[in-house]
C-alpha positions as CSV (number, residue, x, y, z in Angstrom):
1,M,43.2,-155.9,-93.5
2,N,45.1,-152.7,-93.9
3,E,43.7,-152.3,-97.5
4,G,40.1,-152.5,-95.8
5,R,40.9,-149.8,-93.2
6,K,42.3,-147.5,-95.7
7,E,39.0,-147.7,-97.8
8,L,36.9,-146.9,-94.9
9,F,38.9,-143.9,-94.0
10,Q,38.5,-142.7,-97.5
11,L,34.9,-143.4,-97.5
12,I,34.6,-141.3,-94.1
13,I,36.2,-138.4,-95.9
14,V,34.2,-138.6,-98.9
15,V,30.8,-138.8,-96.7
16,T,31.9,-135.7,-94.7
17,G,32.6,-133.6,-97.7
18,I,29.2,-134.6,-99.1
19,I,27.6,-133.3,-96.0
20,F,29.5,-130.1,-96.0
21,L,28.4,-129.5,-99.5
22,V,24.8,-130.0,-98.7
23,K,25.2,-127.8,-95.8
24,L,26.6,-124.9,-98.1
25,F,24.2,-125.7,-100.7
26,F,21.1,-125.1,-98.0
27,I,23.1,-122.1,-96.4
28,Q,23.6,-120.2,-99.9
29,I,20.4,-121.3,-101.9
30,I,17.9,-122.8,-99.7
31,D,17.8,-120.9,-96.5
32,T,17.0,-117.1,-96.9
33,R,17.9,-116.3,-93.4
34,Y,21.6,-116.3,-94.3
35,A,21.1,-114.7,-97.6
36,Q,19.7,-111.9,-95.6
37,L,22.5,-111.8,-93.1
38,A,25.0,-111.9,-95.7
39,D,23.4,-109.0,-97.3
40,S,23.2,-106.6,-94.0
41,N,26.6,-108.3,-93.0
42,A,25.8,-107.5,-89.2
43,I,23.6,-108.0,-86.4
44,L,23.1,-104.9,-84.0
45,R,22.7,-106.0,-80.5
46,Q,20.6,-103.1,-78.3
47,P,20.1,-102.8,-74.7
48,E,16.6,-102.6,-73.7
49,Y,16.7,-100.6,-70.4
50,P,14.4,-101.6,-67.6
51,V,11.8,-99.0,-66.3
52,R,12.9,-98.0,-62.7
53,G,10.5,-98.4,-59.9
54,L,8.0,-95.9,-58.9
55,I,8.0,-94.2,-55.5
56,T,4.5,-93.2,-53.8
57,D,3.5,-91.9,-50.4
58,R,1.6,-93.7,-47.7
59,N,-1.4,-92.6,-49.3
60,G,-0.9,-93.9,-52.9
61,K,0.1,-90.3,-54.1
62,L,2.8,-90.5,-56.8
63,I,6.1,-89.0,-55.7
64,V,8.9,-90.2,-58.3
65,Y,7.7,-91.5,-61.8
66,N,9.7,-92.1,-65.2
67,T,9.6,-89.9,-68.5
68,P,11.0,-90.8,-71.6
69,E,14.4,-89.7,-72.8
70,Y,16.8,-91.1,-75.6
71,K,20.3,-91.6,-76.3
72,L,22.4,-91.6,-79.3
73,E,24.9,-94.3,-79.9
74,V,27.4,-94.4,-82.6
75,L,29.1,-97.8,-84.4
76,L,32.3,-96.0,-85.8
77,K,33.0,-98.7,-88.4
78,D,29.7,-98.3,-89.9
79,V,30.0,-94.2,-90.1
80,K,30.5,-93.6,-93.9
81,N,30.1,-90.3,-96.1
82,F,29.8,-88.3,-92.6
83,D,28.3,-84.8,-93.2
84,S,29.5,-83.0,-90.4
85,V,27.9,-79.6,-91.1
86,K,24.5,-81.2,-91.5
87,F,24.9,-83.2,-88.4
88,C,25.8,-80.1,-86.3
89,K,22.9,-78.3,-87.8
90,V,20.3,-81.1,-87.1
91,F,21.8,-81.8,-83.5
92,A,22.3,-78.0,-82.7
93,M,26.1,-78.4,-82.0
94,S,29.1,-76.4,-82.9
95,P,32.0,-78.0,-85.1
96,E,34.5,-77.6,-82.0
97,D,31.5,-79.4,-79.7
98,L,31.5,-82.1,-82.4
99,R,35.1,-82.8,-82.6
100,K,35.3,-82.6,-78.9
101,R,32.7,-85.5,-78.5
102,F,34.6,-87.8,-80.9
103,K,37.7,-87.0,-79.3
104,E,36.3,-87.9,-75.8
105,M,34.7,-90.8,-77.2
106,K,37.8,-92.5,-78.5
107,A,39.6,-91.7,-75.5
108,R,37.4,-94.0,-73.4
109,K,38.9,-97.3,-72.1
110,E,36.1,-99.4,-73.4
111,F,35.9,-97.6,-76.9
112,S,35.8,-99.9,-79.9
113,P,35.1,-99.0,-83.5
114,Y,33.2,-102.4,-83.7
115,K,31.0,-101.6,-80.7
116,P,28.1,-99.2,-80.2
117,T,29.4,-96.2,-78.0
118,L,27.5,-93.5,-76.3
119,F,27.6,-90.2,-78.1
120,L,24.9,-88.1,-76.8
121,D,22.7,-89.1,-73.7
122,Q,19.6,-87.3,-72.1
123,L,17.9,-86.2,-75.3
124,S,14.2,-85.1,-74.8
125,T,11.1,-86.2,-76.6
126,I,11.2,-82.9,-78.2
127,D,14.9,-83.5,-79.1
128,F,13.8,-86.9,-80.5
129,A,10.9,-85.4,-82.5
130,R,13.5,-83.0,-84.1
131,I,16.0,-85.3,-85.2
132,Q,14.3,-88.7,-86.1
133,D,13.5,-87.9,-89.7
134,Y,17.2,-87.2,-90.4
135,L,18.7,-90.3,-88.7
136,D,19.0,-92.3,-92.0
137,E,21.1,-89.7,-93.4
138,F,23.8,-90.7,-90.8
139,P,24.8,-94.4,-91.1
140,G,26.3,-95.6,-87.8
141,F,24.3,-93.5,-85.5
142,Y,21.4,-95.3,-83.7
143,V,18.9,-93.8,-81.3
144,L,18.1,-96.0,-78.1
145,A,14.9,-95.2,-75.8
146,R,15.1,-95.2,-72.1
147,T,13.6,-93.1,-69.1
148,T,14.7,-90.8,-66.6
149,R,13.3,-89.7,-63.4
150,A,10.7,-86.9,-62.8
151,Y,9.1,-85.7,-59.7
152,T,5.7,-84.4,-58.9
153,S,6.6,-82.0,-56.6
154,P,9.7,-79.8,-55.5
155,A,9.5,-81.7,-52.0
156,L,11.5,-84.4,-50.2
157,A,15.0,-83.9,-52.5
158,N,17.5,-85.0,-50.0
159,A,15.5,-88.2,-48.9
160,L,14.8,-89.1,-52.4
161,G,18.3,-88.6,-53.7
162,Y,19.0,-88.3,-57.4
163,V,19.8,-90.7,-60.4
164,S,22.7,-90.1,-62.6
165,E,25.1,-91.8,-64.9
166,I,27.4,-94.4,-63.1
167,S,30.9,-92.9,-62.6
168,K,34.0,-94.6,-64.0
169,R,35.1,-95.4,-60.3
170,Q,31.6,-96.9,-59.4
171,L,31.8,-99.0,-62.6
172,E,35.3,-100.2,-61.6
173,D,34.0,-101.0,-57.9
174,D,30.8,-102.9,-59.4
175,K,31.3,-106.6,-58.1
176,T,28.3,-107.5,-59.8
177,R,29.2,-106.4,-63.2
178,I,25.5,-105.7,-63.8
179,Y,26.4,-102.1,-64.9
180,K,27.8,-100.8,-68.2
181,Q,29.3,-97.5,-69.2
182,G,26.2,-95.2,-69.7
183,D,23.9,-96.9,-67.2
184,Y,22.2,-94.8,-64.6
185,I,22.3,-95.3,-61.0
186,G,21.0,-94.2,-57.7
187,Q,23.5,-91.7,-56.2
188,S,22.2,-90.9,-52.9
189,G,18.8,-90.9,-50.7
190,I,16.1,-93.6,-51.4
191,E,17.6,-94.0,-55.0
192,A,20.8,-95.4,-53.8
193,F,19.8,-97.4,-50.7
194,Y,17.3,-99.2,-52.8
195,E,19.0,-99.5,-56.2
196,E,19.0,-103.1,-56.3
197,Q,14.9,-103.1,-56.0
198,L,14.4,-100.0,-58.0
199,R,16.8,-100.6,-61.0
200,G,15.3,-103.7,-62.4
201,T,16.8,-106.1,-65.1
202,R,18.1,-105.0,-68.4
203,G,16.9,-106.9,-71.7
204,T,18.4,-107.2,-75.2
205,R,17.0,-106.7,-78.5
206,F,18.8,-108.0,-81.9
207,K,18.4,-106.0,-84.9
208,L,19.3,-106.6,-88.6
209,R,21.1,-103.8,-90.6
210,N,21.6,-103.3,-94.3
211,V,24.8,-102.6,-95.9
212,K,23.8,-99.0,-95.3
213,G,23.5,-99.7,-91.6
214,I,20.0,-98.9,-91.5
215,I,17.9,-101.0,-89.2
216,Q,15.8,-103.7,-91.0
217,G,13.9,-105.1,-88.1
218,S,14.3,-107.8,-85.4
219,V,16.2,-111.1,-85.9
220,E,13.5,-113.7,-86.6
221,N,10.7,-111.8,-85.2
222,G,12.6,-111.2,-81.8
223,K,13.2,-115.0,-81.2
224,Y,16.5,-114.2,-79.5
225,D,15.5,-110.9,-77.8
226,T,15.1,-111.0,-73.9
227,L,12.8,-108.2,-72.2
228,S,13.7,-106.3,-69.7
229,I,12.3,-106.5,-66.2
230,P,10.8,-103.6,-64.6
231,G,12.1,-102.3,-61.2
232,Q,10.0,-102.8,-57.7
233,D,7.7,-99.8,-56.9
234,L,8.2,-98.4,-53.4
235,V,5.6,-97.2,-50.9
236,T,6.9,-94.7,-48.4
237,G,5.8,-93.8,-45.2
238,I,5.8,-90.0,-46.1
239,D,2.6,-88.1,-45.9
240,L,3.1,-85.9,-48.9
241,N,0.7,-83.2,-47.8
242,L,2.8,-83.1,-44.5
243,Q,6.0,-83.1,-46.1
244,L,5.0,-80.0,-48.4
245,Y,3.6,-78.1,-45.5
246,G,6.8,-78.8,-43.5
247,E,9.0,-77.5,-46.2
248,F,6.5,-74.4,-46.5
249,L,7.4,-73.7,-42.8
250,M,10.8,-74.2,-43.2
251,R,11.3,-71.7,-46.1
252,G,14.5,-69.3,-45.5
253,K,15.5,-71.4,-42.4
254,A,18.2,-73.8,-41.7
255,G,17.4,-76.7,-39.8
256,S,15.0,-80.0,-40.0
257,I,11.9,-81.7,-39.1
258,V,11.6,-85.3,-38.6
259,A,7.9,-86.7,-38.0
260,L,7.4,-90.4,-37.2
261,E,4.4,-92.7,-36.8
262,P,5.5,-94.0,-33.1
263,A,3.4,-97.5,-33.7
264,T,5.7,-98.3,-36.9
265,G,8.5,-96.2,-37.1
266,E,7.4,-95.0,-40.3
267,I,8.9,-91.5,-41.3
268,M,5.9,-89.2,-42.5
269,A,7.9,-86.0,-43.2
270,L,11.7,-85.7,-43.6
271,V,12.3,-81.9,-44.0
272,S,16.0,-80.6,-44.4
273,G,16.2,-77.0,-45.0
274,P,17.6,-75.2,-47.2
275,S,16.9,-77.8,-50.0
276,Y,16.5,-77.9,-53.7
277,D,14.0,-79.1,-56.4
278,P,14.7,-82.5,-57.4
279,N,13.8,-81.9,-60.7
280,L,16.7,-79.7,-61.3
281,L,18.9,-83.0,-61.1
282,T,17.4,-84.7,-64.3
283,G,17.8,-84.3,-68.0
284,R,20.5,-82.5,-70.0
285,E,21.0,-79.6,-67.3
286,Y,21.9,-82.0,-64.7
287,S,25.6,-81.5,-64.8
288,S,25.5,-77.6,-64.8
289,N,22.5,-77.7,-62.2
290,F,24.5,-80.2,-59.9
291,R,27.6,-77.8,-60.0
292,L,25.3,-74.9,-58.9
293,I,23.5,-76.6,-56.1
294,S,26.7,-78.4,-54.7
295,S,28.7,-74.8,-54.5
296,D,25.7,-73.2,-52.8
297,S,27.1,-71.9,-49.5
298,N,23.8,-72.8,-47.9
299,K,24.7,-76.7,-48.6
300,P,21.1,-77.7,-49.8
301,L,22.8,-81.0,-50.5
302,F,23.5,-81.6,-46.8
303,N,20.7,-84.0,-45.3
304,R,20.4,-82.2,-42.0
305,P,18.1,-84.8,-40.4
306,L,20.6,-87.4,-40.7
307,M,24.0,-85.6,-41.0
308,A,23.8,-82.5,-38.8
309,Q,25.1,-83.2,-35.3
310,Y,23.8,-80.8,-32.8
311,R,24.1,-80.4,-29.0
312,P,20.6,-81.7,-27.7
313,G,19.9,-79.1,-24.9
314,S,17.4,-79.3,-22.6
315,I,15.5,-81.9,-24.7
316,F,18.1,-84.3,-23.2
317,K,16.9,-83.9,-19.6
318,I,14.0,-86.2,-20.4
319,A,16.7,-88.9,-21.0
320,Q,18.5,-87.9,-17.9
321,A,15.3,-88.3,-15.6
322,M,14.6,-91.6,-16.7
323,T,18.1,-92.9,-16.3
324,A,18.3,-91.3,-12.9
325,L,14.9,-92.8,-12.0
326,Q,16.0,-96.4,-13.3
327,E,19.2,-96.1,-11.1
328,G,17.3,-95.1,-8.1
329,V,19.1,-92.1,-7.4
330,I,16.0,-89.7,-7.4
331,T,12.1,-90.7,-7.4
332,P,9.3,-88.5,-9.0
333,D,8.8,-86.3,-5.7
334,T,12.6,-85.5,-5.4
335,R,12.8,-81.9,-4.8
336,I,16.0,-79.7,-5.7
337,R,16.4,-76.1,-5.0
338,C,17.2,-74.0,-8.0
339,D,20.6,-72.9,-7.0
340,R,21.7,-70.4,-9.6
341,T,25.2,-70.0,-8.1
342,I,25.9,-73.6,-9.2
343,I,24.9,-73.1,-12.9
344,M,22.6,-70.6,-14.6
345,C,18.8,-71.1,-15.1
346,H,15.9,-69.1,-16.0
347,G,12.2,-68.6,-15.3
348,A,10.3,-68.1,-12.0
349,H,10.7,-71.3,-10.0
350,S,12.7,-72.1,-6.9
351,N,12.0,-75.8,-5.4
352,E,10.6,-78.1,-7.9
353,D,9.9,-82.1,-8.0
354,L,10.9,-84.0,-11.2
355,R,7.7,-83.2,-13.2
356,G,8.1,-79.5,-12.3
357,A,11.9,-79.4,-13.0
358,I,11.3,-80.7,-16.4
359,A,8.3,-78.3,-17.2
360,N,10.5,-75.4,-16.1
361,S,13.8,-76.7,-17.8
362,C,15.6,-76.1,-14.4
363,N,19.3,-76.4,-15.0
364,P,20.5,-76.8,-11.2
365,Y,18.0,-79.7,-10.7
366,F,19.7,-81.7,-13.8
367,H,23.2,-80.8,-12.5
368,S,22.4,-82.4,-9.2
369,V,20.6,-85.4,-10.8
370,L,23.9,-86.2,-12.8
371,R,26.1,-85.5,-9.8
372,R,23.7,-88.4,-7.9
373,M,24.2,-90.4,-10.9
374,L,28.0,-90.3,-11.4
375,N,28.9,-90.2,-7.8
376,K,26.9,-92.8,-6.0
377,G,30.0,-93.4,-3.6
378,K,30.8,-97.1,-4.8
379,V,34.4,-96.3,-4.3
380,N,36.5,-93.6,-2.6
381,D,38.1,-92.2,-5.2
382,P,36.0,-89.4,-7.0
383,Y,37.8,-90.0,-10.2
384,Q,37.1,-93.6,-10.4
385,D,33.7,-93.2,-8.9
386,T,32.9,-90.9,-11.7
387,R,34.1,-93.5,-14.2
388,I,31.9,-96.2,-12.6
389,G,28.8,-93.8,-13.0
390,L,29.6,-92.5,-16.2
391,E,29.8,-96.3,-17.7
392,E,26.2,-96.8,-16.3
393,W,24.8,-93.5,-17.5
394,N,26.3,-94.3,-21.0
395,H,24.8,-97.7,-21.0
396,H,21.3,-96.5,-20.3
397,I,21.4,-93.3,-22.6
398,M,22.9,-95.3,-25.6
399,S,19.7,-97.7,-25.5
400,F,17.5,-94.8,-26.3
401,G,19.4,-95.0,-29.8
402,F,21.7,-92.2,-29.2
403,G,25.5,-92.3,-29.9
404,K,25.2,-94.7,-33.0
405,P,23.6,-94.8,-36.5
406,L,20.1,-96.0,-36.0
407,G,20.1,-97.8,-39.5
408,I,17.4,-95.8,-41.2
409,D,17.1,-96.8,-44.9
410,L,19.2,-93.8,-46.2
411,P,23.2,-93.7,-46.6
412,N,25.2,-91.2,-44.8
413,E,23.4,-91.4,-41.3
414,K,25.7,-90.1,-38.6
415,S,26.1,-91.4,-35.2
416,G,26.1,-88.4,-32.9
417,L,28.3,-88.9,-29.5
418,I,27.6,-89.9,-26.2
419,P,30.5,-89.8,-24.4
420,S,32.2,-92.9,-22.4
421,P,35.0,-93.3,-19.9
422,T,37.1,-94.3,-23.0
423,Y,36.3,-90.8,-24.6
424,Y,37.3,-88.6,-21.8
425,D,40.5,-90.6,-21.3
426,G,41.4,-89.7,-25.0
427,A,40.1,-86.2,-24.6
428,Y,42.1,-85.5,-21.4
429,R,45.3,-87.5,-22.7
430,G,45.4,-89.8,-19.9
431,K,44.8,-86.9,-17.3
432,P,42.3,-87.7,-14.5
433,W,38.8,-86.5,-15.0
434,K,35.8,-86.4,-12.7
435,F,32.1,-84.9,-12.4
436,S,33.3,-81.3,-12.1
437,N,35.1,-81.7,-15.7
438,I,31.9,-83.1,-17.4
439,Y,28.6,-81.7,-15.5
440,S,27.5,-79.9,-18.9
441,L,26.2,-83.3,-19.9
442,A,23.4,-82.8,-17.4
443,I,21.6,-80.1,-19.5
444,G,22.5,-81.5,-23.1
445,E,25.3,-79.4,-23.6
446,G,29.1,-80.1,-23.6
447,E,30.5,-83.3,-25.5
448,N,26.7,-84.5,-26.1
449,L,26.0,-84.8,-29.9
450,V,22.7,-86.0,-31.5
451,V,21.2,-86.3,-34.9
452,P,17.5,-85.0,-35.4
453,I,16.4,-88.3,-36.4
454,Q,17.7,-89.5,-33.0
455,M,15.5,-86.9,-31.1
456,A,12.3,-87.7,-33.3
457,N,12.8,-91.4,-32.4
458,F,13.3,-90.5,-28.8
459,A,9.8,-88.9,-28.8
460,A,8.5,-92.1,-30.2
461,T,10.3,-94.1,-27.7
462,V,8.8,-92.1,-24.8
463,A,5.0,-92.1,-26.8
464,N,5.7,-96.0,-26.9
465,K,6.6,-96.2,-23.3
466,G,9.9,-97.6,-23.8
467,Y,10.5,-99.3,-27.4
468,Y,11.0,-98.0,-30.7
469,Y,11.3,-99.4,-34.2
470,T,14.2,-98.2,-36.3
471,P,12.9,-95.2,-38.3
472,H,12.7,-95.9,-42.0
473,L,11.1,-94.3,-45.1
474,V,10.0,-97.1,-47.0
475,K,7.0,-99.3,-45.7
476,A,6.3,-101.6,-48.7
477,I,8.6,-103.0,-51.5
478,G,7.2,-104.5,-54.7
479,D,4.8,-107.4,-54.3
480,D,5.9,-108.4,-50.7
481,K,4.0,-105.0,-49.4
482,K,6.2,-104.9,-46.6
483,P,9.5,-103.1,-45.5
484,L,12.9,-104.8,-45.0
485,D,13.0,-107.4,-42.2
486,Q,15.1,-105.0,-39.7
487,Y,12.4,-102.4,-39.7
488,L,9.9,-104.8,-38.3
489,E,11.9,-105.4,-35.0
490,K,11.2,-103.7,-31.8
491,H,14.0,-102.2,-29.8
492,Y,13.8,-102.1,-26.3
493,T,15.4,-99.5,-23.8
494,T,17.1,-100.4,-20.3
495,I,14.4,-98.2,-18.6
496,D,11.1,-99.8,-17.0
497,S,7.9,-98.7,-18.9
498,A,6.6,-97.1,-15.7
499,Y,9.3,-94.1,-15.9
500,F,7.9,-93.3,-19.4
501,R,4.5,-92.5,-17.8
502,I,6.3,-90.0,-15.5
503,A,8.0,-88.7,-18.5
504,A,4.9,-88.2,-20.5
505,D,3.2,-86.6,-17.4
506,A,6.2,-83.8,-17.2
507,M,6.1,-83.3,-21.2
508,Q,2.5,-82.6,-20.9
509,E,3.0,-80.0,-18.4
510,V,5.7,-78.6,-20.6
511,V,2.9,-77.8,-23.0
512,E,0.2,-77.0,-20.9
513,A,2.1,-74.9,-18.2
514,G,5.7,-74.7,-18.9
515,T,8.3,-73.4,-21.4
516,G,6.2,-74.7,-24.3
517,Q,2.8,-73.5,-23.4
518,Y,2.4,-70.3,-25.4
519,R,3.0,-71.9,-29.0
520,A,2.9,-75.8,-28.5
521,R,-0.5,-76.2,-27.1
522,L,-3.4,-77.3,-29.0
523,A,-6.9,-77.1,-28.0
524,D,-8.2,-80.3,-29.6
525,V,-5.6,-82.7,-28.6
526,V,-3.2,-83.6,-25.6
527,V,0.6,-82.7,-26.7
528,C,3.4,-84.1,-24.8
529,G,6.5,-81.9,-25.6
530,K,9.9,-80.5,-24.5
531,T,11.7,-77.3,-25.6
532,G,15.4,-76.7,-25.7
533,T,17.6,-73.9,-26.6
534,V,20.8,-75.1,-27.8
535,E,24.1,-72.9,-27.3
536,N,25.8,-71.5,-30.5
537,N,28.6,-69.6,-31.2
538,P,28.3,-65.6,-30.6
539,P,27.1,-63.5,-32.0
540,L,24.7,-66.1,-33.7
541,F,21.7,-66.7,-31.7
542,D,20.9,-70.2,-30.1
543,H,19.5,-73.1,-31.9
544,S,15.6,-73.8,-31.4
545,V,14.8,-77.0,-30.5
546,F,11.6,-79.1,-29.8
547,I,10.3,-82.7,-29.5
548,A,6.7,-83.7,-29.0
549,F,4.4,-86.4,-29.5
550,A,0.6,-86.4,-30.1
551,P,-2.0,-87.5,-28.7
552,R,-0.8,-88.7,-25.5
553,E,-3.0,-91.8,-25.7
554,N,-2.4,-93.8,-28.8
555,P,0.1,-91.3,-30.2
556,R,0.0,-91.0,-34.1
557,I,2.9,-88.5,-34.5
558,A,6.0,-88.0,-32.9
559,I,8.4,-85.0,-34.0
560,S,11.6,-83.4,-33.7
561,V,12.3,-79.8,-35.1
562,Y,15.7,-77.9,-35.1
563,V,15.7,-74.3,-36.5
564,E,19.4,-72.9,-36.4
565,D,20.2,-69.6,-35.1
566,A,16.5,-68.9,-34.1
567,G,16.7,-68.6,-30.3
568,Q,14.5,-70.3,-27.7
569,G,13.0,-73.7,-28.2
570,G,9.5,-72.3,-26.9
571,R,9.5,-70.0,-30.3
572,A,10.4,-71.2,-33.5
573,A,10.7,-74.9,-33.0
574,A,7.8,-75.2,-30.7
575,S,5.6,-73.4,-33.1
576,I,6.7,-75.4,-36.2
577,A,6.2,-78.7,-34.3
578,S,2.7,-77.7,-33.3
579,L,1.6,-76.7,-36.5
580,M,2.8,-79.8,-38.1
581,I,1.3,-82.1,-35.6
582,E,-2.2,-80.1,-36.1
583,K,-1.9,-80.4,-39.8
584,Y,-1.4,-84.0,-39.5
585,L,-4.3,-84.7,-37.1
586,F,-6.7,-82.3,-38.6
587,G,-5.5,-81.6,-42.2
588,Q,-5.2,-77.7,-41.5
589,T,-4.2,-75.2,-38.8
590,K,-6.6,-73.4,-36.7
591,R,-4.2,-70.9,-35.6
592,P,-3.1,-68.9,-38.7
593,W,-1.5,-66.2,-36.3
594,I,1.2,-69.0,-35.4
595,E,1.8,-69.9,-39.0
596,Q,2.3,-66.2,-39.9
597,Y,4.7,-65.8,-37.0
598,V,6.7,-68.8,-38.3
599,L,6.8,-67.6,-42.0
600,I,7.7,-64.0,-40.8
601,G,10.6,-65.6,-39.0
602,N,11.7,-63.0,-36.5
603,F,12.0,-65.1,-33.4
604,E,13.9,-62.7,-31.5
605,D,11.8,-59.6,-31.9
606,V,9.1,-60.7,-29.8
607,K,8.9,-60.7,-25.9
608,N,7.4,-64.0,-25.5
């Protein structure tokens, strides 16, 4: 029996040997595919970069698109008989630059002579046309096609953001392992927030090379290739014409314009001044341009609509009024004498009701209103009574969207500040405080801080009579044709809708007979607005502030304007806001003298 097992084992060995010999015969003699691979001795794996999604405005106008560019990779083990002199001539490089690039390439953590490594990037179509006929003279070097961002206009730079090569830190922090060294990634703005939707999915192509390293074609006619998947296109709520007009009006000024559609929360214009041309942060000049822009003392990379935190000034009186109405400490008919011994005021008025106090921006009126709000006499201790009142006040004011990031679809949104009892406990380091310590809150000064996007949202909330949608730039993503889910949700304030009608009455009076009448009023539409003049550090002028919505019935636009160091709110800010409203509703301005006034910019050199 043992002899039988031995013979069986020997038979298995013989059969296995025959199988291997037959397979070897097919590999070496019959199958030409393996002969080809033996001749080339290599398969080159090349990434196929996806096309990044396009970005358009609300009317289908293209804002961001893609333009071709190329990068040069090197597989060092294949570099033979390298003619460095000719290489420098073809690629317009100095010998020192060539040596530096080789040195930097070898110093990279991921470098391997057996893997393709980035050598030159951001080559234009002109660069490629110049070098393509010489590539076969430099074995081991390969050109890969990709795309880079391009812009149809110099507008919207801070909102769009920019795309650049992924940094080492970002690569280390990438938990998805999607990115590789040399990949592009959104670094700010929409490009960063919607990176997942815009980037697409990388593909792979397998190329055959001969012994000289020259590409011979695809492996088995592309059988093993995977196609890249383009990124999703984004439709924004931006009205590009309105955006361009806003940037035109803000030339030479520091500040912001934010225009919203109240019914949806879609942002129609987001102007940050000063700004920069987004085309400067593309192509081979990206690094040098970025250094120039980032070192500019005017801070063009600072996105003021989301990041600048200002005192709100008198525009905050609208929120104060509705909070006091909700708490029942005043009525629309409550009259309060304009006692200028308590707090300074301006204009010819003396004993206004609520609407008149808002229209004339009466400081003593709102000083008294806040006192009634914070000191209701719920307890005898004035310090504790103020604490209780401030807690209630804070609850209502926060419901307007102040004091916290709204959640816009852009990074780096600031929160502003709405003081709470806890805040003052810290500010006074445990010492007691009461109304007399914090009364400047009444007129939007003191510790109050708001962000321009919050004030535009507040105007939209008044227009909607008590609710808002979180402001957002993107209204439709890819085939879904809708925004992210969080931008479809209504957010209600703690204030009854009836009080918003009173606020709208007062804001209409501001424009038609009050502090904003001279430049904010339009002949063909009812505008509801409020001026603000925000204290600044002497000797600088105050900041000019204005919020508005129009038309009063079925509002189509809500807006906030901040112009730094421009003086009274009824001048620079009210003029710009009314021009923007006019441009959006009618397509043009019918008041060229107001436009010229804004463009000249001498806001303190006039009497009105």
